[in-house]
Every structure is written in C-alpha cells, then in structure tokens.
PDB file of N, CA, C, O and CB in Angstrom:
ATOM      1  N   UNK A   1      38.179 183.809 131.574  1.00  0.00           N
ATOM      2  CA  UNK A   1      39.020 182.845 130.793  1.00  0.00           C
ATOM      3  C   UNK A   1      38.785 181.121 131.090  1.00  0.00           C
ATOM      4  O   UNK A   1      39.669 180.269 130.998  1.00  0.00           O
ATOM      5  CB  UNK A   1      40.575 183.269 131.166  1.00  0.00           C
ATOM      6  N   UNK A   2      37.843 180.968 131.337  1.00  0.00           N
ATOM      7  CA  UNK A   2      37.460 180.204 131.912  1.00  0.00           C
ATOM      8  C   UNK A   2      36.043 179.437 131.355  1.00  0.00           C
ATOM      9  O   UNK A   2      35.592 178.325 131.632  1.00  0.00           O
ATOM     10  CB  UNK A   2      37.504 180.785 132.999  1.00  0.00           C
ATOM     11  N   UNK A   3      35.636 180.291 130.632  1.00  0.00           N
ATOM     12  CA  UNK A   3      34.029 180.783 129.605  1.00  0.00           C
ATOM     13  C   UNK A   3      34.952 180.503 128.374  1.00  0.00           C
ATOM     14  O   UNK A   3      34.452 179.700 127.586  1.00  0.00           O
ATOM     15  CB  UNK A   3      33.138 182.918 129.689  1.00  0.00           C
ATOM     16  N   UNK A   4      36.116 180.956 128.049  1.00  0.00           N
ATOM     17  CA  UNK A   4      36.070 180.531 126.699  1.00  0.00           C
ATOM     18  C   UNK A   4      36.193 182.202 125.567  1.00  0.00           C
ATOM     19  O   UNK A   4      36.939 182.527 124.644  1.00  0.00           O
ATOM     20  CB  UNK A   4      34.383 179.512 126.558  1.00  0.00           C
ATOM     21  N   UNK A   5      34.686 183.092 126.497  1.00  0.00           N
ATOM     22  CA  UNK A   5      34.579 184.155 126.059  1.00  0.00           C
ATOM     23  C   UNK A   5      34.431 184.947 126.547  1.00  0.00           C
ATOM     24  O   UNK A   5      34.120 184.546 127.669  1.00  0.00           O
ATOM     25  CB  UNK A   5      34.094 184.262 125.503  1.00  0.00           C
ATOM     26  N   UNK A   6      34.410 186.428 126.549  1.00  0.00           N
ATOM     27  CA  UNK A   6      34.608 187.572 126.776  1.00  0.00           C
ATOM     28  C   UNK A   6      32.970 187.283 127.685  1.00  0.00           C
ATOM     29  O   UNK A   6      33.004 187.536 128.889  1.00  0.00           O
ATOM     30  CB  UNK A   6      34.963 188.700 125.354  1.00  0.00           C
ATOM     31  N   UNK A   7      32.021 186.927 127.272  1.00  0.00           N
ATOM     32  CA  UNK A   7      31.012 187.612 128.217  1.00  0.00           C
ATOM     33  C   UNK A   7      29.712 186.640 127.312  1.00  0.00           C
ATOM     34  O   UNK A   7      29.476 186.781 126.112  1.00  0.00           O
ATOM     35  CB  UNK A   7      30.968 189.774 128.153  1.00  0.00           C
ATOM     36  N   UNK A   8      28.929 185.578 128.334  1.00  0.00           N
ATOM     37  CA  UNK A   8      27.980 185.357 127.822  1.00  0.00           C
ATOM     38  C   UNK A   8      26.163 185.629 128.507  1.00  0.00           C
ATOM     39  O   UNK A   8      25.690 185.859 129.620  1.00  0.00           O
ATOM     40  CB  UNK A   8      28.429 184.164 127.544  1.00  0.00           C
ATOM     41  N   UNK A   9      25.564 185.425 127.004  1.00  0.00           N
ATOM     42  CA  UNK A   9      24.341 185.708 127.286  1.00  0.00           C
ATOM     43  C   UNK A   9      23.180 185.237 128.062  1.00  0.00           C
ATOM     44  O   UNK A   9      23.693 184.435 128.843  1.00  0.00           O
ATOM     45  CB  UNK A   9      24.068 185.760 126.499  1.00  0.00           C
ATOM     46  N   UNK A  10      22.240 185.259 128.243  1.00  0.00           N
ATOM     47  CA  UNK A  10      21.427 184.451 129.308  1.00  0.00           C
ATOM     48  C   UNK A  10      20.005 184.803 129.170  1.00  0.00           C
ATOM     49  O   UNK A  10      19.688 185.977 128.981  1.00  0.00           O
ATOM     50  CB  UNK A  10      21.887 184.748 130.824  1.00  0.00           C
ATOM     51  N   UNK A  11      18.920 183.644 129.270  1.00  0.00           N
ATOM     52  CA  UNK A  11      17.455 185.084 129.208  1.00  0.00           C
ATOM     53  C   UNK A  11      17.002 185.282 130.803  1.00  0.00           C
ATOM     54  O   UNK A  11      17.473 184.563 131.684  1.00  0.00           O
ATOM     55  CB  UNK A  11      15.523 184.417 128.099  1.00  0.00           C
ATOM     56  N   UNK A  12      16.190 186.167 131.029  1.00  0.00           N
ATOM     57  CA  UNK A  12      16.599 186.258 132.525  1.00  0.00           C
ATOM     58  C   UNK A  12      15.357 186.390 132.756  1.00  0.00           C
ATOM     59  O   UNK A  12      14.879 186.632 131.648  1.00  0.00           O
ATOM     60  CB  UNK A  12      17.607 187.375 133.153  1.00  0.00           C
ATOM     61  N   UNK A  13      14.092 186.380 133.908  1.00  0.00           N
ATOM     62  CA  UNK A  13      15.487 186.167 135.212  1.00  0.00           C
ATOM     63  C   UNK A  13      15.813 185.319 135.631  1.00  0.00           C
ATOM     64  O   UNK A  13      15.577 184.126 135.445  1.00  0.00           O
ATOM     65  CB  UNK A  13      15.510 186.596 136.373  1.00  0.00           C
ATOM     66  N   UNK A  14      16.616 186.038 136.480  1.00  0.00           N
ATOM     67  CA  UNK A  14      18.368 184.389 136.854  1.00  0.00           C
ATOM     68  C   UNK A  14      17.883 184.511 137.551  1.00  0.00           C
ATOM     69  O   UNK A  14      17.118 185.458 137.732  1.00  0.00           O
ATOM     70  CB  UNK A  14      20.323 184.205 137.032  1.00  0.00           C
ATOM     71  N   UNK A  15      18.177 183.243 138.578  1.00  0.00           N
ATOM     72  CA  UNK A  15      18.567 183.014 140.274  1.00  0.00           C
ATOM     73  C   UNK A  15      20.064 181.868 139.832  1.00  0.00           C
ATOM     74  O   UNK A  15      20.354 181.194 138.843  1.00  0.00           O
ATOM     75  CB  UNK A  15      16.787 181.924 141.537  1.00  0.00           C
ATOM     76  N   UNK A  16      20.720 182.140 141.186  1.00  0.00           N
ATOM     77  CA  UNK A  16      21.659 181.169 141.221  1.00  0.00           C
ATOM     78  C   UNK A  16      21.499 179.774 140.917  1.00  0.00           C
ATOM     79  O   UNK A  16      22.504 179.417 140.302  1.00  0.00           O
ATOM     80  CB  UNK A  16      22.079 181.209 142.261  1.00  0.00           C
ATOM     81  N   UNK A  17      20.634 178.753 141.080  1.00  0.00           N
ATOM     82  CA  UNK A  17      20.248 177.638 140.492  1.00  0.00           C
ATOM     83  C   UNK A  17      20.468 177.855 139.418  1.00  0.00           C
ATOM     84  O   UNK A  17      20.982 176.844 138.939  1.00  0.00           O
ATOM     85  CB  UNK A  17      19.138 177.205 140.645  1.00  0.00           C
ATOM     86  N   UNK A  18      20.324 179.140 138.209  1.00  0.00           N
ATOM     87  CA  UNK A  18      19.849 179.155 136.869  1.00  0.00           C
ATOM     88  C   UNK A  18      20.873 178.462 136.334  1.00  0.00           C
ATOM     89  O   UNK A  18      21.184 177.390 135.817  1.00  0.00           O
ATOM     90  CB  UNK A  18      19.572 180.485 136.214  1.00  0.00           C
ATOM     91  N   UNK A  19      21.602 180.414 136.961  1.00  0.00           N
ATOM     92  CA  UNK A  19      23.433 180.920 136.369  1.00  0.00           C
ATOM     93  C   UNK A  19      24.079 179.474 136.619  1.00  0.00           C
ATOM     94  O   UNK A  19      24.771 179.131 135.660  1.00  0.00           O
ATOM     95  CB  UNK A  19      24.549 182.478 137.633  1.00  0.00           C
ATOM     96  N   UNK A  20      24.037 178.654 137.532  1.00  0.00           N
ATOM     97  CA  UNK A  20      24.800 177.246 137.570  1.00  0.00           C
ATOM     98  C   UNK A  20      24.823 176.655 136.756  1.00  0.00           C
ATOM     99  O   UNK A  20      25.869 176.238 136.257  1.00  0.00           O
ATOM    100  CB  UNK A  20      24.540 176.404 138.276  1.00  0.00           C
ATOM    101  N   UNK A  21      23.048 176.275 136.101  1.00  0.00           N
ATOM    102  CA  UNK A  21      22.863 175.498 135.095  1.00  0.00           C
ATOM    103  C   UNK A  21      23.552 175.457 133.969  1.00  0.00           C
ATOM    104  O   UNK A  21      24.236 174.576 133.448  1.00  0.00           O
ATOM    105  CB  UNK A  21      21.899 175.604 134.816  1.00  0.00           C
ATOM    106  N   UNK A  22      23.037 177.471 133.404  1.00  0.00           N
ATOM    107  CA  UNK A  22      23.541 177.933 132.211  1.00  0.00           C
ATOM    108  C   UNK A  22      24.736 178.153 132.097  1.00  0.00           C
ATOM    109  O   UNK A  22      24.469 178.226 130.898  1.00  0.00           O
ATOM    110  CB  UNK A  22      23.060 178.874 131.851  1.00  0.00           C
ATOM    111  N   UNK A  23      26.400 178.436 132.173  1.00  0.00           N
ATOM    112  CA  UNK A  23      27.470 178.564 132.734  1.00  0.00           C
ATOM    113  C   UNK A  23      28.012 176.501 132.418  1.00  0.00           C
ATOM    114  O   UNK A  23      27.612 175.482 132.980  1.00  0.00           O
ATOM    115  CB  UNK A  23      27.133 179.377 134.550  1.00  0.00           C
ATOM    116  N   UNK A  24      29.251 176.758 131.050  1.00  0.00           N
ATOM    117  CA  UNK A  24      29.747 175.304 131.084  1.00  0.00           C
ATOM    118  C   UNK A  24      30.808 175.614 132.407  1.00  0.00           C
ATOM    119  O   UNK A  24      31.364 176.565 132.956  1.00  0.00           O
ATOM    120  CB  UNK A  24      30.582 174.671 129.400  1.00  0.00           C
ATOM    121  N   UNK A  25      30.669 173.977 132.526  1.00  0.00           N
ATOM    122  CA  UNK A  25      31.028 173.107 133.807  1.00  0.00           C
ATOM    123  C   UNK A  25      32.267 173.894 134.731  1.00  0.00           C
ATOM    124  O   UNK A  25      32.453 174.310 135.874  1.00  0.00           O
ATOM    125  CB  UNK A  25      31.617 171.455 133.242  1.00  0.00           C
ATOM    126  N   UNK A  26      33.131 173.769 133.111  1.00  0.00           N
ATOM    127  CA  UNK A  26      35.167 174.222 134.746  1.00  0.00           C
ATOM    128  C   UNK A  26      33.828 176.065 135.256  1.00  0.00           C
ATOM    129  O   UNK A  26      33.576 176.428 136.405  1.00  0.00           O
ATOM    130  CB  UNK A  26      38.667 175.364 132.860  1.00  0.00           C
ATOM    131  N   UNK A  27      33.440 176.580 134.273  1.00  0.00           N
ATOM    132  CA  UNK A  27      33.181 178.264 135.227  1.00  0.00           C
ATOM    133  C   UNK A  27      32.355 178.466 136.226  1.00  0.00           C
ATOM    134  O   UNK A  27      32.330 179.471 136.937  1.00  0.00           O
ATOM    135  CB  UNK A  27      32.612 179.421 134.449  1.00  0.00           C
ATOM    136  N   UNK A  28      31.421 177.191 136.334  1.00  0.00           N
ATOM    137  CA  UNK A  28      29.936 176.980 136.326  1.00  0.00           C
ATOM    138  C   UNK A  28      30.676 176.907 138.760  1.00  0.00           C
ATOM    139  O   UNK A  28      30.117 177.466 139.704  1.00  0.00           O
ATOM    140  CB  UNK A  28      28.992 174.795 134.852  1.00  0.00           C
ATOM    141  N   UNK A  29      31.796 176.134 138.789  1.00  0.00           N
ATOM    142  CA  UNK A  29      32.484 175.448 139.251  1.00  0.00           C
ATOM    143  C   UNK A  29      33.332 176.119 140.290  1.00  0.00           C
ATOM    144  O   UNK A  29      33.373 176.038 141.517  1.00  0.00           O
ATOM    145  CB  UNK A  29      33.012 174.882 138.344  1.00  0.00           C
ATOM    146  N   UNK A  30      34.106 176.925 139.245  1.00  0.00           N
ATOM    147  CA  UNK A  30      34.273 178.482 140.266  1.00  0.00           C
ATOM    148  C   UNK A  30      33.663 179.183 140.524  1.00  0.00           C
ATOM    149  O   UNK A  30      33.911 179.970 141.437  1.00  0.00           O
ATOM    150  CB  UNK A  30      34.880 179.375 140.085  1.00  0.00           C
ATOM    151  N   UNK A  31      32.470 179.198 139.740  1.00  0.00           N
ATOM    152  CA  UNK A  31      31.872 180.568 140.457  1.00  0.00           C
ATOM    153  C   UNK A  31      31.286 180.708 141.912  1.00  0.00           C
ATOM    154  O   UNK A  31      31.090 181.747 142.543  1.00  0.00           O
ATOM    155  CB  UNK A  31      30.746 181.007 139.658  1.00  0.00           C
ATOM    156  N   UNK A  32      30.964 178.888 142.435  1.00  0.00           N
ATOM    157  CA  UNK A  32      30.690 178.014 143.509  1.00  0.00           C
ATOM    158  C   UNK A  32      31.850 177.853 144.271  1.00  0.00           C
ATOM    159  O   UNK A  32      31.766 176.928 145.079  1.00  0.00           O
ATOM    160  CB  UNK A  32      30.195 176.757 143.091  1.00  0.00           C
ATOM    161  N   UNK A  33      33.050 178.548 144.266  1.00  0.00           N
ATOM    162  CA  UNK A  33      34.018 178.852 145.107  1.00  0.00           C
ATOM    163  C   UNK A  33      33.907 179.867 145.920  1.00  0.00           C
ATOM    164  O   UNK A  33      33.821 180.924 145.296  1.00  0.00           O
ATOM    165  CB  UNK A  33      34.981 178.990 144.552  1.00  0.00           C
ATOM    166  N   UNK A  34      33.849 180.070 147.872  1.00  0.00           N
ATOM    167  CA  UNK A  34      33.670 180.777 147.843  1.00  0.00           C
ATOM    168  C   UNK A  34      34.078 182.438 148.198  1.00  0.00           C
ATOM    169  O   UNK A  34      33.714 183.444 148.808  1.00  0.00           O
ATOM    170  CB  UNK A  34      33.172 180.250 147.977  1.00  0.00           C
ATOM    171  N   UNK A  35      35.146 181.854 147.288  1.00  0.00           N
ATOM    172  CA  UNK A  35      36.079 183.386 147.669  1.00  0.00           C
ATOM    173  C   UNK A  35      35.091 183.950 146.523  1.00  0.00           C
ATOM    174  O   UNK A  35      34.411 184.917 146.867  1.00  0.00           O
ATOM    175  CB  UNK A  35      38.292 183.546 147.316  1.00  0.00           C
ATOM    176  N   UNK A  36      34.876 183.340 144.837  1.00  0.00           N
ATOM    177  CA  UNK A  36      34.445 184.326 144.018  1.00  0.00           C
ATOM    178  C   UNK A  36      32.977 184.794 144.437  1.00  0.00           C
ATOM    179  O   UNK A  36      31.909 184.206 144.610  1.00  0.00           O
ATOM    180  CB  UNK A  36      34.529 183.827 142.601  1.00  0.00           C
ATOM    181  N   UNK A  37      33.395 186.075 144.519  1.00  0.00           N
ATOM    182  CA  UNK A  37      32.040 186.958 144.309  1.00  0.00           C
ATOM    183  C   UNK A  37      31.387 187.517 143.304  1.00  0.00           C
ATOM    184  O   UNK A  37      31.910 187.783 142.222  1.00  0.00           O
ATOM    185  CB  UNK A  37      32.073 187.870 144.839  1.00  0.00           C
ATOM    186  N   UNK A  38      30.047 187.757 143.641  1.00  0.00           N
ATOM    187  CA  UNK A  38      29.153 187.787 142.437  1.00  0.00           C
ATOM    188  C   UNK A  38      28.393 189.347 142.512  1.00  0.00           C
ATOM    189  O   UNK A  38      27.718 189.823 143.425  1.00  0.00           O
ATOM    190  CB  UNK A  38      27.960 186.387 142.510  1.00  0.00           C
ATOM    191  N   UNK A  39      28.719 189.846 141.393  1.00  0.00           N
ATOM    192  CA  UNK A  39      27.997 191.075 141.066  1.00  0.00           C
ATOM    193  C   UNK A  39      26.555 191.734 140.346  1.00  0.00           C
ATOM    194  O   UNK A  39      26.347 191.385 139.184  1.00  0.00           O
ATOM    195  CB  UNK A  39      28.757 191.445 140.513  1.00  0.00           C
ATOM    196  N   UNK A  40      25.646 192.587 140.938  1.00  0.00           N
ATOM    197  CA  UNK A  40      24.778 192.679 139.821  1.00  0.00           C
ATOM    198  C   UNK A  40      24.239 194.230 139.486  1.00  0.00           C
ATOM    199  O   UNK A  40      23.611 195.039 140.169  1.00  0.00           O
ATOM    200  CB  UNK A  40      23.585 191.711 140.122  1.00  0.00           C
ATOM    201  N   UNK A  41      24.678 194.267 138.363  1.00  0.00           N
ATOM    202  CA  UNK A  41      25.117 195.849 138.376  1.00  0.00           C
ATOM    203  C   UNK A  41      25.737 196.713 138.956  1.00  0.00           C
ATOM    204  O   UNK A  41      25.474 197.763 139.543  1.00  0.00           O
ATOM    205  CB  UNK A  41      24.503 196.425 138.419  1.00  0.00           C
ATOM    206  N   UNK A  42      26.692 196.073 138.689  1.00  0.00           N
ATOM    207  CA  UNK A  42      28.021 196.910 139.388  1.00  0.00           C
ATOM    208  C   UNK A  42      27.955 196.362 140.903  1.00  0.00           C
ATOM    209  O   UNK A  42      28.973 195.877 141.398  1.00  0.00           O
ATOM    210  CB  UNK A  42      27.850 198.882 139.358  1.00  0.00           C
ATOM    211  N   UNK A  43      27.011 196.423 141.481  1.00  0.00           N
ATOM    212  CA  UNK A  43      26.678 195.443 142.876  1.00  0.00           C
ATOM    213  C   UNK A  43      26.778 194.787 143.764  1.00  0.00           C
ATOM    214  O   UNK A  43      25.811 194.182 144.225  1.00  0.00           O
ATOM    215  CB  UNK A  43      26.410 194.987 143.004  1.00  0.00           C
ATOM    216  N   UNK A  44      28.065 194.711 144.299  1.00  0.00           N
ATOM    217  CA  UNK A  44      28.043 192.812 144.999  1.00  0.00           C
ATOM    218  C   UNK A  44      26.563 192.654 145.950  1.00  0.00           C
ATOM    219  O   UNK A  44      25.702 193.382 146.442  1.00  0.00           O
ATOM    220  CB  UNK A  44      29.818 192.412 146.518  1.00  0.00           C
ATOM    221  N   UNK A  45      26.825 191.537 145.867  1.00  0.00           N
ATOM    222  CA  UNK A  45      25.918 190.949 146.541  1.00  0.00           C
ATOM    223  C   UNK A  45      26.549 190.420 147.303  1.00  0.00           C
ATOM    224  O   UNK A  45      27.675 190.486 146.809  1.00  0.00           O
ATOM    225  CB  UNK A  45      25.114 190.249 146.016  1.00  0.00           C
ATOM    226  N   UNK A  46      26.646 189.801 148.405  1.00  0.00           N
ATOM    227  CA  UNK A  46      26.607 189.020 149.190  1.00  0.00           C
ATOM    228  C   UNK A  46      26.184 188.189 149.940  1.00  0.00           C
ATOM    229  O   UNK A  46      26.780 188.090 151.013  1.00  0.00           O
ATOM    230  CB  UNK A  46      26.776 189.201 149.403  1.00  0.00           C
ATOM    231  N   UNK A  47      25.118 187.362 149.706  1.00  0.00           N
ATOM    232  CA  UNK A  47      24.888 185.893 148.899  1.00  0.00           C
ATOM    233  C   UNK A  47      24.909 185.328 147.992  1.00  0.00           C
ATOM    234  O   UNK A  47      23.822 184.750 147.988  1.00  0.00           O
ATOM    235  CB  UNK A  47      24.236 185.495 148.838  1.00  0.00           C
ATOM    236  N   UNK A  48      25.438 185.054 147.120  1.00  0.00           N
ATOM    237  CA  UNK A  48      25.104 184.729 145.732  1.00  0.00           C
ATOM    238  C   UNK A  48      23.654 183.809 146.226  1.00  0.00           C
ATOM    239  O   UNK A  48      22.582 184.169 146.713  1.00  0.00           O
ATOM    240  CB  UNK A  48      26.536 183.774 144.772  1.00  0.00           C
ATOM    241  N   UNK A  49      24.016 182.939 145.973  1.00  0.00           N
ATOM    242  CA  UNK A  49      22.482 182.015 146.107  1.00  0.00           C
ATOM    243  C   UNK A  49      21.291 182.423 146.254  1.00  0.00           C
ATOM    244  O   UNK A  49      20.233 181.816 146.082  1.00  0.00           O
ATOM    245  CB  UNK A  49      22.365 181.231 147.109  1.00  0.00           C
ATOM    246  N   UNK A  50      21.539 183.751 146.666  1.00  0.00           N
ATOM    247  CA  UNK A  50      20.557 184.931 146.532  1.00  0.00           C
ATOM    248  C   UNK A  50      20.133 185.696 145.629  1.00  0.00           C
ATOM    249  O   UNK A  50      19.270 186.529 145.907  1.00  0.00           O
ATOM    250  CB  UNK A  50      20.790 185.671 147.090  1.00  0.00           C
ATOM    251  N   UNK A  51      20.631 185.586 144.385  1.00  0.00           N
ATOM    252  CA  UNK A  51      21.632 186.118 143.703  1.00  0.00           C
ATOM    253  C   UNK A  51      19.952 185.425 142.466  1.00  0.00           C
ATOM    254  O   UNK A  51      19.551 184.445 141.838  1.00  0.00           O
ATOM    255  CB  UNK A  51      23.768 185.404 143.868  1.00  0.00           C
ATOM    256  N   UNK A  52      19.427 187.534 143.027  1.00  0.00           N
ATOM    257  CA  UNK A  52      18.085 187.159 141.503  1.00  0.00           C
ATOM    258  C   UNK A  52      18.292 188.221 140.581  1.00  0.00           C
ATOM    259  O   UNK A  52      18.222 189.332 141.107  1.00  0.00           O
ATOM    260  CB  UNK A  52      16.067 187.275 141.920  1.00  0.00           C
ATOM    261  N   UNK A  53      18.559 188.206 139.198  1.00  0.00           N
ATOM    262  CA  UNK A  53      18.790 189.052 138.149  1.00  0.00           C
ATOM    263  C   UNK A  53      17.778 189.118 137.219  1.00  0.00           C
ATOM    264  O   UNK A  53      17.633 187.982 136.769  1.00  0.00           O
ATOM    265  CB  UNK A  53      19.886 188.754 137.549  1.00  0.00           C
ATOM    266  N   UNK A  54      16.882 190.012 136.625  1.00  0.00           N
ATOM    267  CA  UNK A  54      15.790 190.513 135.576  1.00  0.00           C
ATOM    268  C   UNK A  54      16.550 190.160 134.455  1.00  0.00           C
ATOM    269  O   UNK A  54      17.587 189.503 134.552  1.00  0.00           O
ATOM    270  CB  UNK A  54      15.302 192.166 135.584  1.00  0.00           C
ATOM    271  N   UNK A  55      15.973 190.661 133.132  1.00  0.00           N
ATOM    272  CA  UNK A  55      16.771 190.882 132.457  1.00  0.00           C
ATOM    273  C   UNK A  55      17.208 191.606 131.498  1.00  0.00           C
ATOM    274  O   UNK A  55      16.526 192.574 131.163  1.00  0.00           O
ATOM    275  CB  UNK A  55      16.826 190.341 132.312  1.00  0.00           C
ATOM    276  N   UNK A  56      17.780 191.476 131.182  1.00  0.00           N
ATOM    277  CA  UNK A  56      19.242 192.809 131.050  1.00  0.00           C
ATOM    278  C   UNK A  56      19.992 193.312 131.735  1.00  0.00           C
ATOM    279  O   UNK A  56      20.567 194.276 131.230  1.00  0.00           O
ATOM    280  CB  UNK A  56      19.095 193.936 130.760  1.00  0.00           C
ATOM    281  N   UNK A  57      20.463 192.862 133.524  1.00  0.00           N
ATOM    282  CA  UNK A  57      20.361 193.165 134.724  1.00  0.00           C
ATOM    283  C   UNK A  57      22.353 191.888 133.531  1.00  0.00           C
ATOM    284  O   UNK A  57      22.564 191.132 132.583  1.00  0.00           O
ATOM    285  CB  UNK A  57      18.543 192.706 136.326  1.00  0.00           C
ATOM    286  N   UNK A  58      23.216 192.758 134.897  1.00  0.00           N
ATOM    287  CA  UNK A  58      23.961 192.733 134.335  1.00  0.00           C
ATOM    288  C   UNK A  58      24.982 191.498 135.543  1.00  0.00           C
ATOM    289  O   UNK A  58      25.161 192.102 136.601  1.00  0.00           O
ATOM    290  CB  UNK A  58      24.253 194.244 133.883  1.00  0.00           C
ATOM    291  N   UNK A  59      25.484 190.361 135.588  1.00  0.00           N
ATOM    292  CA  UNK A  59      26.063 189.994 136.017  1.00  0.00           C
ATOM    293  C   UNK A  59      27.793 189.615 136.298  1.00  0.00           C
ATOM    294  O   UNK A  59      28.230 188.922 135.379  1.00  0.00           O
ATOM    295  CB  UNK A  59      25.423 189.653 135.868  1.00  0.00           C
ATOM    296  N   UNK A  60      28.390 189.799 136.918  1.00  0.00           N
ATOM    297  CA  UNK A  60      29.788 190.177 137.535  1.00  0.00           C
ATOM    298  C   UNK A  60      30.110 188.438 138.422  1.00  0.00           C
ATOM    299  O   UNK A  60      29.787 187.997 139.525  1.00  0.00           O
ATOM    300  CB  UNK A  60      29.588 191.938 138.892  1.00  0.00           C
ATOM    301  N   UNK A  61      31.256 187.607 136.694  1.00  0.00           N
ATOM    302  CA  UNK A  61      31.610 186.383 138.477  1.00  0.00           C
ATOM    303  C   UNK A  61      33.311 186.941 138.308  1.00  0.00           C
ATOM    304  O   UNK A  61      34.049 186.715 137.349  1.00  0.00           O
ATOM    305  CB  UNK A  61      31.350 183.584 138.254  1.00  0.00           C
ATOM    306  N   UNK A  62      33.763 188.025 140.038  1.00  0.00           N
ATOM    307  CA  UNK A  62      34.443 188.535 139.945  1.00  0.00           C
ATOM    308  C   UNK A  62      35.790 187.387 141.097  1.00  0.00           C
ATOM    309  O   UNK A  62      35.491 187.222 142.279  1.00  0.00           O
ATOM    310  CB  UNK A  62      33.821 189.975 140.126  1.00  0.00           C
ATOM    311  N   UNK A  63      37.288 186.665 140.479  1.00  0.00           N
ATOM    312  CA  UNK A  63      37.480 185.870 141.086  1.00  0.00           C
ATOM    313  C   UNK A  63      37.867 186.927 142.371  1.00  0.00           C
ATOM    314  O   UNK A  63      37.648 188.118 142.597  1.00  0.00           O
ATOM    315  CB  UNK A  63      38.349 184.853 140.439  1.00  0.00           C
ATOM    316  N   UNK A  64      38.945 185.211 143.469  1.00  0.00           N
ATOM    317  CA  UNK A  64      39.324 185.574 144.374  1.00  0.00           C
ATOM    318  C   UNK A  64      41.015 186.579 143.354  1.00  0.00           C
ATOM    319  O   UNK A  64      41.134 186.411 142.140  1.00  0.00           O
ATOM    320  CB  UNK A  64      39.371 184.120 145.575  1.00  0.00           C
ATOM    321  N   UNK A  65      42.176 187.603 144.239  1.00  0.00           N
ATOM    322  CA  UNK A  65      42.687 188.152 142.887  1.00  0.00           C
ATOM    323  C   UNK A  65      44.499 187.762 144.282  1.00  0.00           C
ATOM    324  O   UNK A  65      44.523 187.646 145.507  1.00  0.00           O
ATOM    325  CB  UNK A  65      41.857 190.518 142.061  1.00  0.00           C
ATOM    326  N   UNK A  66      45.114 187.725 143.719  1.00  0.00           N
ATOM    327  CA  UNK A  66      46.038 187.614 144.574  1.00  0.00           C
ATOM    328  C   UNK A  66      47.042 189.212 145.183  1.00  0.00           C
ATOM    329  O   UNK A  66      47.046 190.348 144.710  1.00  0.00           O
ATOM    330  CB  UNK A  66      46.856 186.515 143.806  1.00  0.00           C
ATOM    331  N   UNK A  67      47.510 188.849 145.933  1.00  0.00           N
ATOM    332  CA  UNK A  67      47.960 190.728 146.652  1.00  0.00           C
ATOM    333  C   UNK A  67      49.642 190.163 145.849  1.00  0.00           C
ATOM    334  O   UNK A  67      50.017 189.146 145.265  1.00  0.00           O
ATOM    335  CB  UNK A  67      47.949 191.186 149.484  1.00  0.00           C
ATOM    336  N   UNK A  68      50.430 191.815 146.344  1.00  0.00           N
ATOM    337  CA  UNK A  68      52.128 191.887 145.843  1.00  0.00           C
ATOM    338  C   UNK A  68      51.879 193.202 147.423  1.00  0.00           C
ATOM    339  O   UNK A  68      52.835 193.857 147.838  1.00  0.00           O
ATOM    340  CB  UNK A  68      52.778 192.707 143.392  1.00  0.00           C
TER     341      UNK A  68
END
C-alpha cells in the first residue's frame, strides 16, 4: 500500500542500501522498521542488512501482522 503499486522493478544486483535508496520514502522507512521481515525468492533472511539479491530475484517486504 505504501508503494502505491503492487510491485516495483529494480535493476540488480541489489543490497540493502540500494533497496532503501530505490524505494519511495514512506516505504523505505517502513521497510527499515525492525519488525518488517524480508524474503528473497520466498526464503526469509535473518539479517535484512545483509541482503544480496541478484538480477531476477524477488524481494518481498513482510510487514508485521496483527493477531486475533
């Protein structure tokens, strides 16, 4: 929702700093939130700052969910 589009295409390779720079400001801020998780090609990474995505990889930002 923060991006205003369902997906954003970026040129690779991409690290965390490059991803942050390419995202709209509100989305970059939300992505940097500690509870936001990051997955590359469907696999969660433990340290998003160690992100190393190659051309063609899918990066997913997973916001925290509310439970009930």
